[in-house]
N, C-alpha and C positions, 0 to 999 in steps of 0.2 A: 240216424246218423248223429253221433255226438260231436260237440264242438271240437274241431281238430286241435290236437295238442301242439300248440306253437310256443310252449314254454322254452323249447330249445332255441327259439328264434329271438329270445330276449336280447336286444341290441346292447351287449356289454360295452361296446365302444362308446355308447352314449354315457354310461356311467364313468368310464375311464376318461373321456374327454372333458366331461363336466368336472370330475375330481381334479384333473390337472389345472383347469381354469380357476377352481376355487383355491388351490394351493398357492396360486400366484398372488392372493390377496394379502398375504402375511405382512407385507411392508407398505400397504396402501393406506393413505389417510382418507377418511370418509367424509362425504358431504350429504346433506339431506336432499330428498326429492320432494317436490311440492305437489305434483299431480297425484290423483288417486289411482286406484287399481282400475285398469281397463282390460276387459276380456276381449280377446281378439276373435273376429269372425273370419270366414274364408275371404280371401282377396281374389280379385280378378273376375268375379262373376256378377258385379253390380251394374247391370245394363239397364237402360231405360228404353223400352220398346213400346211405341205408340202404333197401334194397329188401325187400319182403315175401316175395319168392320169384320163381319163374319164371312168374308168371301173365301177364306182359306178352307181347305177340306177339313170337315169335322169327322173324326173317326170314332164311331160308337164302340164301346167296349162291353164285354160280359165276363163274368167270373168263370173262365174256361180253363181247362187243363188241370193236370195234377199239381198238387202243392210241391214246391221245391225249396231247398235251403235258401234263405235270404241273409246276407251278411252286410251289416252297416258299419262304416268306419268314420271316426271323427277324432279330432285332436284339439287341444287348447293350450294356450300359454298365458303366463302371468308374470308381471314384473314384481319382484320381491322387495326391491330397494335399490339404492344407488350408492356407489363408493366414489372416492375422489377421482378414479380413473375409468369407471365403467358402470355396468348394470348387472345386478343379480336377477336371474329369472329362473323359471321352472316350466317344463313342458310335459304333457302327458297325453297318451293316445289310448283309445278303446276300440275293440272289435266286438260287435254284438251279433250273434247268430240266432235267427228264428227258424224253427222247424217243427211242424205239426203242433203249433200253438205253444211251444216251449221256447223260452229265451235263455241264452247263456252268454257270458261275456268274459273277456280277458282284457285287463288293463296293463299298459306298459308305462312305467314311470311312477312318480315324477322324477325327471332328470333335471338336475340343478346345474346352472352354468354361471360363471362370472365372465362377462364379455367386456373387453377393453379394446381401445384402438390399437394396442400392441399385439393382442392375440387373435383379433377377429379374422384376419386373412388366413392364418394357419388353421384356426378352428373351422372356418368355412370350407377350406380345401379338404381337410380331413373328413368332415362329415359327408361332403359330396362324393369323395372317393370311396369311403368305407361302406356307405349305405346305398348310394345310387349308382355306383360304378362310373361316375363322371370324373374324368381325370383333368379335363381342362375346364374348370368351373368359372374362370374369369375372376374379376374383382369382387371382393366381398361387399355386401350392401353396407350403407352407413350404419353407425352404431345403433341408432334408434330403430333400425329395421331388422337388426340381427335376431332378436327374439322371435319375430314372426317367421324369419327364414329358417331358423332351427326347427320350429314347429312344422313348417312345410316339409322339411327333409324327413322328419319322423312320419308325417302323414303319407308322403309318397312311398316310403319304405313299407309301411303297413299295407297300403293299397297293393303294392307289388307282391308282397308275401301272401296276401289273401288270394290274389289271382293265380298264384303258382300252387297254392295248397288245396284249393277246392276244385271240383269238377261239376259242371251242370248246375251251377248256382247263379242267383241274381246277386250282384255285388253293387251296393249302393254307396255313392260318394255324396258328401255334403258340399255342393258347389256346382261347378260346370265342367264342360269338356272344351272350353275355349281358353285361349291365351294370346297375348300379344304376339304378332308375327316375329318379333325380335327376341322372344323369350327363349332362354336356354332350356326351359322345361318341356318344350314341344316334342323333341325326340324321345324324351323319357316317357311322356304321356302316351305317345304313339306306341312305344314298346310295351307298356303295361296293357294297353288295349289289345295289342296283337297277342300277347301271352295269354290274356284272358280268353280271347276267341279260340285259341289253340286248345284250350281245356274246356271248351263249350260253356264258358261262363259269359254272362252278359252284364255289362256295366251300365248302370243308370245313375245319372247325377241330378239331384234336386237342388235348385237354387232358391233360397229364401230372400235374396237381396235384389234379384232382378225385378224391376217395376214393370208390370204389364198393365196397359191402359189403352182404351180406345181414344181416337182423336176427339170424340165428343165429351171426353172427360170420364166416361164410365170405366169402372174397374171390374165389373162382372163379365169377364171375357167369355166364360162358358156358363150358360144358364144351369142352375141346379137341376132343372128338370131333364137336362141332357146328360147328367152324370150317371155312370162313369164314361168319360170320353176324353179324346185328345184333339187339340186344334193344331194343325201343322202351321207353325209360324217361322219355319226355317228360312224362307226367302226374305221375310221381313228383317230377321236378325242379321243375316249376312249382308243385305243391302244397307242396313243402318250403320254397320261398322266395317264396311268394305275397306280393305287396305290397312285396317288397324288390328283386327283380330283374326286368328285362324280358328275355325270351328271344326274340331275333331268329332263333334257329335251333331246329330240332327236335332234341331230345337223344336220342342212342342210346348204348348200351353196345356197343362193337365188339370183336370178336375176329376179325381178318382172317387170322391164321395161328395154328396151334397154338403156344402159348407160355405164359409165366408171367402176362402181364398182360392184363386187359380194360380198354380205354381208353374214355374218354368221347369221343364224336364228335358235333359240332353240324353240321347241314346247314341251309342257308338255308331258313327256314320257308316262303318264298314259292315254293319249287320243289316241284311236285307229288310225292307220295310215290313213284310208279313211277319218275320221273326221278331222284329222289334215290338210290334203290336202284341204278338203272342207273349212276349216277356212281360209286358205290362199287365196283361190279363192274368198271367201266373202270379204276379205280385199281389193282385187283388185277393187271391185265395191263399196266399202264403204268409202275409204279414198284416198286422193291424195298421189302420190309418186313422190319424186324428187331424182334422182340418186339412185333409189331403196329404199329410206328411207321414212317411212310414215310421212305424214305432221303433224299428231297429235303429234308425238314424237319431230319433229323439232320445232313446236310451243311451246311445253312444255319446251324444253331446252332454247329457246330464252326468254320466259316469266319468267323463273326462275332466270335468270342472273340479277345481281344488276348493275344498270347504275352508272356512275360517279356521277350524281346528287343525286342519292339515297344514295351513300356512304357518300357524303357531309352531307346529311340530318341526317344520322345515327350519324356522328361525332358531329353535333350540338345538337342532342338529348342527347347523352351521356354527353356532356358538360353542358347542361342546367339542366338535371335531376340529375346528379351525381357529378357535380362540376369539371369536367375534361375538359381541353382545348387541342385540337389537333393542333399540329404544324407540318407542312410538313418538311421532312428531305430529304437529297439527295437520290435519287433512282438510284443507279449505273446502274443496268440492264436497267431501263427505259430510262436513258439518252443515253445509247449506242445503244439499240435495239428498243426503243419505236417507232421512226419514221418508222421502218421496220415492226414492229408487230402490230402497231395501238394501243398500250397500252398507257393509260394515267390516270389510276384510281388514285385518291388521296389517299395517305397513311399518317400516322402520328404517333407520339408518344403522350402519354397522360400524361399530367402534372396536378397534383392536385392544 
């Protein structure tokens, strides 16, 4: 099976909405931004779970079943600079498919936006309606949160398109299947999970941000000698965040290969337990794993990130297309910590 041709799914409205927001910059006076570039991680899955011990059921796994297609999805966003009235940003998403040891990918973006307090509500409503079919999206988030929200819309759109495009596949999300009970994303997540099940797809969500630890301070939740295996920590998770979060997935601690990390793994709660375990066992024979993290998700993350050269290219495009010139300004954080963190992405203010 080749990577499904989803080129016809390129979200042109992302280009159109981004272009409209950029065209509004013509009469704006610019101001500098002091903070350095911050790459955004998934939000909403950073839990702290302290477990009483190994009393939960341990599920031993084996590399069983035939290999199936594995599709990993990830997105990223970056702030390019600030103007006198808003923020310039870019978002990009990647879909990676693994099948029979071969990896293929499709990237969407970068999509460039100029977000202001004047256009953020209209921009938010248009994105939610056009891509997620949500007509009552409520109030737009604050300006500083809009970049992350745009990225989230692109990610949910890609997740849904993949669920509708493939059949009999393992679909991997970077994050979790939990959200605040008041979140407007819950109905959408439920719909994506249902549509995936209808096409015999199984959604697995891996969280790198959830902290798993024992009450005695230990972090080796699952002994390497027991890998590959799953530890059922669903009850611990739900009791720890009762009334705060809605868990659409059954929560496990997973150690799929001997290594340093035990990761949180959410599996669609509506999938029967035997089928959920079988899905993980199929993952073992269908995708590579590094430190217990699937290779498809790792590649999707790496391929979504914007390189320094690409950021320079975006700056030049904005300057040529919209008459703005980017000038570098002092990056205090980068000057102090850059050599230690390896950061060096160009940033700028935009002058008409």
